[in-house]
C-alpha angles and dihedrals in degrees: 000000000000093000090052091049094052090045088052091049092053092047093049093049094047092046092046094051091048091054097046112088094221133074120256091246091051094054094070095071101036102077115087125224090004137150111225118236092226140058090305089067094062114118091009110134119165110010115260126254090224106124098214101146122072115223111236101162141293113344130182125198118194112201141161148183129224129187130184123177140185116203136194098184124153130187141192141178142182099221121147111254112258118189115210140155114239111186104309095340127089125191148095105321090195095058117106126235114254108249131206133186113270152116121296126224108284116240129212137187130194119208132192118190115183128189100212100172140343105306094358123102138167129217125196120178127186131187105226096177128009140151097244100040112032096189127065113282131181106237092196145276138233144188116229118198121193093158135029104211094159091068093061089210127140089203091055090047091053093048093049092056085082103022133082123185122197121188129177144052105317147117111316109234098235110145126340100265094084088067089060102039132105113255110193107287092358104087100134096104093053119083087196131058098237137036129240121308088244099040113203106204133126137151113220137167111257151087135276123196119197130194111197127184107191094185095059098027091233122133140167136196133195124185145175127197138170089254093234140099090206114041120217138187094191121109112245119249092196123101120225107234092212098052101024089226134111110279118263127197110231125187120265120232128204138173144176137199122191153156121219122169141149095232093189135346091280105036133061122181126193130170127170141175122199143171140198123194137175124167100196130012141171089229118338112208103185090129098028107036098110109116092187099055137207125332090218101083124213098343114152090008127145123222095208094054090046093050092048096056126085088244120093103223139040088235087069102044093046099031094153097053111162094024131099124223115189090205100236095160099146106035130015133178111175133173128187137183122196133189123192122184127176122182110177103303097345118095135183124190119181135182134194116181137175123185137172132185147121147220123258091260094056124086098203138036126261124206138231130182133191136194126186136171127187124191116189130178116196122194158229099034101241102039106022089204093150133051145184118202143178129194132191114190128173134175128193120188148158111239132188115265098011120116094225142011114289131216136201119201126192132186117186133176124188143178126194149178133209102212087185130349088270102040123066137177124193138171125199135190113204134187118184129178133191117211138192097011114147118257091253092059121093087227094061106126087352124165140151135189142169145101131298121191116197135186119199138184124194128179 
């Protein structure tokens, strides 16, 4: 299956490049208001309003991302044995899968970026190979408009000098961490192997409108989405425990305010505050919307539960191993603050987050909070082809069925090398601990640690 997928990827890329009337090297600079899929895209958040590419007609850029990792992770816990039957398998559901050193399943993405008109571009991204979904899946696509040439209006032209409109099924712009995370085969923006413990990422149908003022560095965003990864037009048959009424699917709203400016040649300062809120959903996936899954394979997994599922491997049944999902599937109200500082080669990226929500069977909201701090040093001064990095990430949350609030703490250190702007190598040591889980939970006394080495290509 995987060999066929990678063969298909190669065929598609070669065929696509043959059909496009521009050279591969020329594609890189012919897409307007675009974030590169290589080293040049690092520390790019919202796309700039700088109009640096002249429109000369329809252009298509075929790109991709590949990631291959080797891990040496080990895990342990102190949970009380619990014997259960899961499907056709019976055993201790608190026992941990025996791990060995080895390669993980490679992941691959395929990207199409199309310049449709002056200031209007299309993005379509597909997951060709990923841990969570083994077959090819379309992640999503969106239309980004930084100009409105079809209106032939000077007023519209003046407004769009500061406005960007994004419409489609795509990453919701809640917080800044999603600009720095690994996304299947696309890991080139992330100085670490994995994402946050509580990974905020979801693709939803909707629209974002940005107002950007390059002179002052101030910007604002307002958005509305359907609040779902999977859209539906079917009336719910489930009753909301809080209201006692049939569930309804209300829109989700989000917003962001920020300041981002290169204050002098050496120092960049960025600070943002954002929110995401939905009162009633079919199945909100703000903390579980990643269809590619974790880059820490099989940690804190159970062989009995894996064997009892209809899936064939533990990587499938526990695709988000190492992450924490608070389970806010019905109602979510989340707030995040981010700080990014870059002085020459030294970077700091910080996150403070508070979220509350519930499932449809709960009558009141639970809470979850997250703190993270990344320190990265890139060198040498002119190229910044190498880096050293450290991350501290902790989550505290109230979960259903546990006698007290739980916490998950992660320390990670990484080093990396950009061999070229498109080829990257990185190695990470991680140590993660689970605290305050009841004795009957597989996470009681849980911890894992070890090294993961990952190679990535982005173009």
